[in-house]
Biotite code that builds the C-alpha atoms (Angstrom):
import biotite.structure as struc

atoms = struc.array([
    struc.Atom([14.594, -147.384, 5.985], chain_id="A", res_id=1, res_name="UNK", atom_name="CA", element="C"),
    struc.Atom([15.876, -143.665, 6.331], chain_id="A", res_id=2, res_name="UNK", atom_name="CA", element="C"),
    struc.Atom([16.620, -141.812, 2.964], chain_id="A", res_id=3, res_name="UNK", atom_name="CA", element="C"),
    struc.Atom([20.441, -141.382, 3.896], chain_id="A", res_id=4, res_name="UNK", atom_name="CA", element="C"),
    struc.Atom([20.707, -146.133, 3.610], chain_id="A", res_id=5, res_name="UNK", atom_name="CA", element="C"),
    struc.Atom([22.098, -146.316, 0.494], chain_id="A", res_id=6, res_name="UNK", atom_name="CA", element="C"),
    struc.Atom([21.083, -149.245, -1.636], chain_id="A", res_id=7, res_name="UNK", atom_name="CA", element="C"),
    struc.Atom([24.880, -150.799, -1.616], chain_id="A", res_id=8, res_name="UNK", atom_name="CA", element="C"),
    struc.Atom([24.775, -150.785, 2.009], chain_id="A", res_id=9, res_name="UNK", atom_name="CA", element="C"),
    struc.Atom([21.015, -152.267, 2.717], chain_id="A", res_id=10, res_name="UNK", atom_name="CA", element="C"),
    struc.Atom([22.000, -155.003, 0.206], chain_id="A", res_id=11, res_name="UNK", atom_name="CA", element="C"),
    struc.Atom([25.164, -155.779, 1.730], chain_id="A", res_id=12, res_name="UNK", atom_name="CA", element="C"),
    struc.Atom([23.041, -156.337, 4.832], chain_id="A", res_id=13, res_name="UNK", atom_name="CA", element="C"),
    struc.Atom([25.154, -153.089, 6.306], chain_id="A", res_id=14, res_name="UNK", atom_name="CA", element="C"),
    struc.Atom([21.852, -151.273, 7.952], chain_id="A", res_id=15, res_name="UNK", atom_name="CA", element="C"),
    struc.Atom([22.205, -149.679, 11.296], chain_id="A", res_id=16, res_name="UNK", atom_name="CA", element="C"),
    struc.Atom([20.713, -151.637, 14.288], chain_id="A", res_id=17, res_name="UNK", atom_name="CA", element="C"),
    struc.Atom([18.078, -149.265, 14.847], chain_id="A", res_id=18, res_name="UNK", atom_name="CA", element="C"),
    struc.Atom([15.929, -149.387, 11.744], chain_id="A", res_id=19, res_name="UNK", atom_name="CA", element="C"),
    struc.Atom([16.342, -153.504, 12.830], chain_id="A", res_id=20, res_name="UNK", atom_name="CA", element="C"),
    struc.Atom([15.257, -153.003, 15.980], chain_id="A", res_id=21, res_name="UNK", atom_name="CA", element="C"),
    struc.Atom([12.480, -150.347, 14.672], chain_id="A", res_id=22, res_name="UNK", atom_name="CA", element="C"),
    struc.Atom([11.644, -152.878, 11.718], chain_id="A", res_id=23, res_name="UNK", atom_name="CA", element="C"),
    struc.Atom([11.469, -155.752, 14.289], chain_id="A", res_id=24, res_name="UNK", atom_name="CA", element="C"),
    struc.Atom([9.660, -153.547, 16.713], chain_id="A", res_id=25, res_name="UNK", atom_name="CA", element="C"),
    struc.Atom([7.008, -152.677, 14.433], chain_id="A", res_id=26, res_name="UNK", atom_name="CA", element="C"),
    struc.Atom([6.258, -156.735, 13.200], chain_id="A", res_id=27, res_name="UNK", atom_name="CA", element="C"),
    struc.Atom([5.637, -157.697, 16.370], chain_id="A", res_id=28, res_name="UNK", atom_name="CA", element="C"),
    struc.Atom([3.654, -154.402, 16.976], chain_id="A", res_id=29, res_name="UNK", atom_name="CA", element="C"),
    struc.Atom([1.903, -155.537, 13.615], chain_id="A", res_id=30, res_name="UNK", atom_name="CA", element="C"),
    struc.Atom([2.268, -159.528, 15.033], chain_id="A", res_id=31, res_name="UNK", atom_name="CA", element="C"),
    struc.Atom([0.031, -157.862, 18.311], chain_id="A", res_id=32, res_name="UNK", atom_name="CA", element="C"),
    struc.Atom([-2.884, -156.399, 16.104], chain_id="A", res_id=33, res_name="UNK", atom_name="CA", element="C"),
    struc.Atom([-3.405, -159.474, 14.452], chain_id="A", res_id=34, res_name="UNK", atom_name="CA", element="C"),
    struc.Atom([-3.346, -162.010, 17.505], chain_id="A", res_id=35, res_name="UNK", atom_name="CA", element="C"),
    struc.Atom([-6.364, -159.653, 19.161], chain_id="A", res_id=36, res_name="UNK", atom_name="CA", element="C"),
    struc.Atom([-8.142, -159.495, 16.227], chain_id="A", res_id=37, res_name="UNK", atom_name="CA", element="C"),
    struc.Atom([-8.106, -163.088, 16.005], chain_id="A", res_id=38, res_name="UNK", atom_name="CA", element="C"),
    struc.Atom([-8.794, -163.801, 19.197], chain_id="A", res_id=39, res_name="UNK", atom_name="CA", element="C"),
    struc.Atom([-11.692, -160.653, 19.037], chain_id="A", res_id=40, res_name="UNK", atom_name="CA", element="C"),
    struc.Atom([-13.166, -163.334, 16.151], chain_id="A", res_id=41, res_name="UNK", atom_name="CA", element="C"),
    struc.Atom([-13.072, -165.920, 17.663], chain_id="A", res_id=42, res_name="UNK", atom_name="CA", element="C"),
    struc.Atom([-15.280, -165.184, 20.709], chain_id="A", res_id=43, res_name="UNK", atom_name="CA", element="C"),
    struc.Atom([-17.568, -163.341, 18.331], chain_id="A", res_id=44, res_name="UNK", atom_name="CA", element="C"),
    struc.Atom([-18.482, -166.998, 16.677], chain_id="A", res_id=45, res_name="UNK", atom_name="CA", element="C"),
    struc.Atom([-18.410, -168.371, 20.149], chain_id="A", res_id=46, res_name="UNK", atom_name="CA", element="C"),
    struc.Atom([-21.001, -166.045, 20.967], chain_id="A", res_id=47, res_name="UNK", atom_name="CA", element="C"),
    struc.Atom([-22.977, -166.200, 18.329], chain_id="A", res_id=48, res_name="UNK", atom_name="CA", element="C"),
    struc.Atom([-22.992, -170.362, 18.646], chain_id="A", res_id=49, res_name="UNK", atom_name="CA", element="C"),
    struc.Atom([-24.317, -170.006, 22.367], chain_id="A", res_id=50, res_name="UNK", atom_name="CA", element="C"),
    struc.Atom([-26.959, -167.756, 20.733], chain_id="A", res_id=51, res_name="UNK", atom_name="CA", element="C"),
    struc.Atom([-27.295, -170.240, 18.103], chain_id="A", res_id=52, res_name="UNK", atom_name="CA", element="C"),
    struc.Atom([-28.214, -173.292, 20.371], chain_id="A", res_id=53, res_name="UNK", atom_name="CA", element="C"),
    struc.Atom([-29.879, -170.518, 23.142], chain_id="A", res_id=54, res_name="UNK", atom_name="CA", element="C"),
    struc.Atom([-32.399, -170.959, 20.604], chain_id="A", res_id=55, res_name="UNK", atom_name="CA", element="C"),
    struc.Atom([-32.498, -174.392, 20.156], chain_id="A", res_id=56, res_name="UNK", atom_name="CA", element="C"),
    struc.Atom([-33.670, -174.635, 24.067], chain_id="A", res_id=57, res_name="UNK", atom_name="CA", element="C"),
    struc.Atom([-36.567, -172.208, 23.568], chain_id="A", res_id=58, res_name="UNK", atom_name="CA", element="C"),
    struc.Atom([-39.864, -173.587, 23.983], chain_id="A", res_id=59, res_name="UNK", atom_name="CA", element="C"),
    struc.Atom([-41.830, -173.286, 20.932], chain_id="A", res_id=60, res_name="UNK", atom_name="CA", element="C"),
    struc.Atom([-43.675, -170.655, 22.461], chain_id="A", res_id=61, res_name="UNK", atom_name="CA", element="C"),
    struc.Atom([-40.976, -168.736, 23.367], chain_id="A", res_id=62, res_name="UNK", atom_name="CA", element="C"),
    struc.Atom([-40.024, -168.789, 19.601], chain_id="A", res_id=63, res_name="UNK", atom_name="CA", element="C"),
    struc.Atom([-43.625, -167.445, 18.442], chain_id="A", res_id=64, res_name="UNK", atom_name="CA", element="C"),
    struc.Atom([-42.859, -164.802, 21.240], chain_id="A", res_id=65, res_name="UNK", atom_name="CA", element="C"),
    struc.Atom([-40.060, -163.852, 18.953], chain_id="A", res_id=66, res_name="UNK", atom_name="CA", element="C"),
    struc.Atom([-41.620, -165.204, 16.168], chain_id="A", res_id=67, res_name="UNK", atom_name="CA", element="C"),
    struc.Atom([-39.801, -167.596, 14.856], chain_id="A", res_id=68, res_name="UNK", atom_name="CA", element="C"),
    struc.Atom([-40.432, -171.111, 14.210], chain_id="A", res_id=69, res_name="UNK", atom_name="CA", element="C"),
    struc.Atom([-38.831, -174.884, 14.858], chain_id="A", res_id=70, res_name="UNK", atom_name="CA", element="C"),
    struc.Atom([-37.345, -174.501, 11.953], chain_id="A", res_id=71, res_name="UNK", atom_name="CA", element="C"),
    struc.Atom([-36.838, -171.024, 11.438], chain_id="A", res_id=72, res_name="UNK", atom_name="CA", element="C"),
    struc.Atom([-34.764, -171.712, 14.969], chain_id="A", res_id=73, res_name="UNK", atom_name="CA", element="C"),
    struc.Atom([-33.341, -174.388, 13.012], chain_id="A", res_id=74, res_name="UNK", atom_name="CA", element="C"),
    struc.Atom([-32.050, -172.962, 10.190], chain_id="A", res_id=75, res_name="UNK", atom_name="CA", element="C"),
    struc.Atom([-30.479, -170.774, 11.876], chain_id="A", res_id=76, res_name="UNK", atom_name="CA", element="C"),
    struc.Atom([-28.786, -173.644, 13.981], chain_id="A", res_id=77, res_name="UNK", atom_name="CA", element="C"),
    struc.Atom([-27.458, -175.138, 10.764], chain_id="A", res_id=78, res_name="UNK", atom_name="CA", element="C"),
    struc.Atom([-25.935, -171.907, 9.232], chain_id="A", res_id=79, res_name="UNK", atom_name="CA", element="C"),
    struc.Atom([-22.164, -172.156, 8.622], chain_id="A", res_id=80, res_name="UNK", atom_name="CA", element="C"),
    struc.Atom([-20.073, -170.114, 11.810], chain_id="A", res_id=81, res_name="UNK", atom_name="CA", element="C"),
    struc.Atom([-18.702, -167.537, 9.530], chain_id="A", res_id=82, res_name="UNK", atom_name="CA", element="C"),
    struc.Atom([-22.485, -166.417, 8.327], chain_id="A", res_id=83, res_name="UNK", atom_name="CA", element="C"),
])
């Protein structure tokens, strides 16, 4: 709100249309940013899941090459989504 709007005007609902439009625009921008952040988070989680599944599909020799055992691969696969 701009400083020239009195509290009485705001309480009575007499806020100029421009202030309402700006508030709506700001809220939509915030919602858009949050949706993008959520989509990026989901994408990262999906990539993490694919990587963990790929570990399980590796042979014991391949796992040994990267310094992991079958148990290590299974433990990594079993981790929670957000870990």
